VOGU-3710 file (C-alpha; in Angstrom, 3 decimals, decimal comma):
1> mklkilsfsw> 0,000/0,000/0,000  1,240/3,521/-0,763  1,304/6,252/1,870  2,003/9,954/1,541  1,777/12,271/4,541  2,130/16,015/4,142  1,965/18,577/6,900  2,011/22,330/7,066  5,206/22,078/9,121  6,883/20,611/5,992
11> esfvsnkvis> 7,608/17,295/7,645  6,486/14,327/5,619  6,555/10,573/5,317  6,344/8,617/2,070  6,446/4,865/1,501  5,234/2,480/-1,180  5,477/-0,587/1,097  3,118/0,183/3,969  1,587/-2,718/5,887  -0,754/-0,790/8,180
21> itlktklwel> -1,609/2,697/9,452  -3,375/3,378/12,753  -4,732/6,783/13,822  -7,780/8,454/15,343  -10,567/10,117/13,435  -13,410/12,162/14,867  -15,528/9,011/15,128  -13,147/6,146/15,934  -9,622/4,765/16,001  -8,888/3,389/12,574
31> tildnhspli> -6,411/0,829/11,244  -5,969/0,805/7,495  -4,697/-2,285/5,703  -4,113/-2,947/2,015  -7,325/-2,951/-0,077  -9,205/-0,895/2,529  -12,547/0,491/1,388  -12,448/4,046/0,040  -12,640/6,579/2,841  -12,325/10,275/3,611
41> asivpstlyi> -12,260/11,249/7,297  -11,193/14,033/9,645  -8,197/13,268/11,867  -7,984/14,457/15,469  -4,754/15,039/17,405  -3,469/11,579/18,245  -0,612/9,157/17,846  -0,066/7,746/14,360  1,507/4,295/13,973  2,889/3,110/10,632
51> yyfdennmkq> 4,217/-0,380/9,877  6,085/-0,697/6,587  8,915/-2,530/4,822  12,129/-0,526/4,390  14,486/-0,622/1,393  15,974/-3,894/2,732  12,504/-5,437/3,065  12,767/-5,348/6,859  9,572/-4,608/8,766  9,775/-1,196/10,467
61> redfaiwsgv> 7,524/0,915/12,662  7,358/4,710/12,694  5,438/6,618/15,352  4,290/10,228/15,056  2,109/12,695/16,910  -0,321/14,069/14,367  -2,636/17,039/14,666  -5,901/17,773/12,933  -6,158/16,883/9,292  -7,762/14,732/6,637
71> ievkdssvki> -7,128/11,184/5,474  -8,113/9,809/2,086  -7,969/6,089/1,281  -8,454/5,042/-2,329  -7,140/2,183/-4,483  -4,502/0,916/-1,980  -3,228/4,456/-1,645  -3,444/6,621/1,483  -2,952/10,374/1,593  -2,847/12,337/4,826
81> ladmlvdveh> -2,762/16,111/5,115  -2,208/17,304/8,679  -1,587/20,556/10,495  1,538/19,090/12,028  3,456/15,827/12,184  5,998/15,226/14,965  8,427/12,315/14,879  8,958/10,357/18,099  12,593/11,524/18,164  11,567/15,202/18,313
91> vdkskaeear> 9,236/15,075/21,312  10,208/16,962/24,460  8,292/15,237/27,240  8,724/18,052/29,789  7,392/20,665/27,345  4,468/18,414/26,451  3,631/17,908/30,128  3,834/21,656/30,733  1,493/22,290/27,776  -0,942/19,668/29,108
101> kkalelmdky> -1,068/21,309/32,534  -1,533/24,777/31,037  -4,363/23,553/28,796  -6,127/21,885/31,746  -5,794/25,068/33,810  -7,242/27,183/30,995  -10,141/24,788/30,480  -10,863/24,805/34,224  -10,697/28,607/34,282  -13,178/28,858/31,407
111> kksknridme> -15,526/26,322/33,020  -15,556/28,163/36,362  -15,981/31,611/34,828  -19,046/33,429/36,114  -19,299/35,198/32,784  -20,294/33,472/29,599  -17,731/30,965/28,399  -15,793/32,055/25,337  -16,250/28,805/23,407  -13,539/29,668/20,900
121> kfieaedall> -10,947/29,975/23,684  -12,247/26,828/25,377  -11,975/24,855/22,125  -8,424/26,185/21,588  -7,498/25,020/25,114  -9,102/21,634/24,460  -7,176/21,318/21,183  -3,933/22,185/23,014  -4,762/19,483/25,558  -5,280/16,859/22,837
131> ksiaklklan> -2,006/17,844/21,155  -0,051/17,616/24,407  -1,589/14,222/25,209  -0,585/12,937/21,744  2,980/14,146/22,340  3,102/12,575/25,827  1,829/9,274/24,484  4,487/9,425/21,796  7,189/10,343/24,328  6,288/7,287/26,402
141> lkk> 6,984/5,123/23,348  10,607/6,351/23,291  11,447/4,489/26,509
//
């Protein structure tokens, strides 16, 4: 199966020998295998797992934190366009934990506000929380 991932941060992953791809969409966690039914879905911040054969035909696994985006599956070909793609080697666990705490504090602040909740700010805090959780999950894979 072919896979092409593009992100706005200019990081990408391309392989023509992909075995499986696992990620989260707005509705469910999804694993895509060869000859998967055609699909277009929205991706949520999560951890992306890719199994593939390298140039020496050795089975490999790549793990990424992926942000919001879109996945298209068609004719044994998968295309992913995401806001950001972070390789497991580039995750700073302490920064991710700090971002998680800050996002939780902001969400709590907005919930407890006596004034009307600014939903846009609450959603931004929630999105930051999901991104930090994806990074932390990825960082725990580095062990």
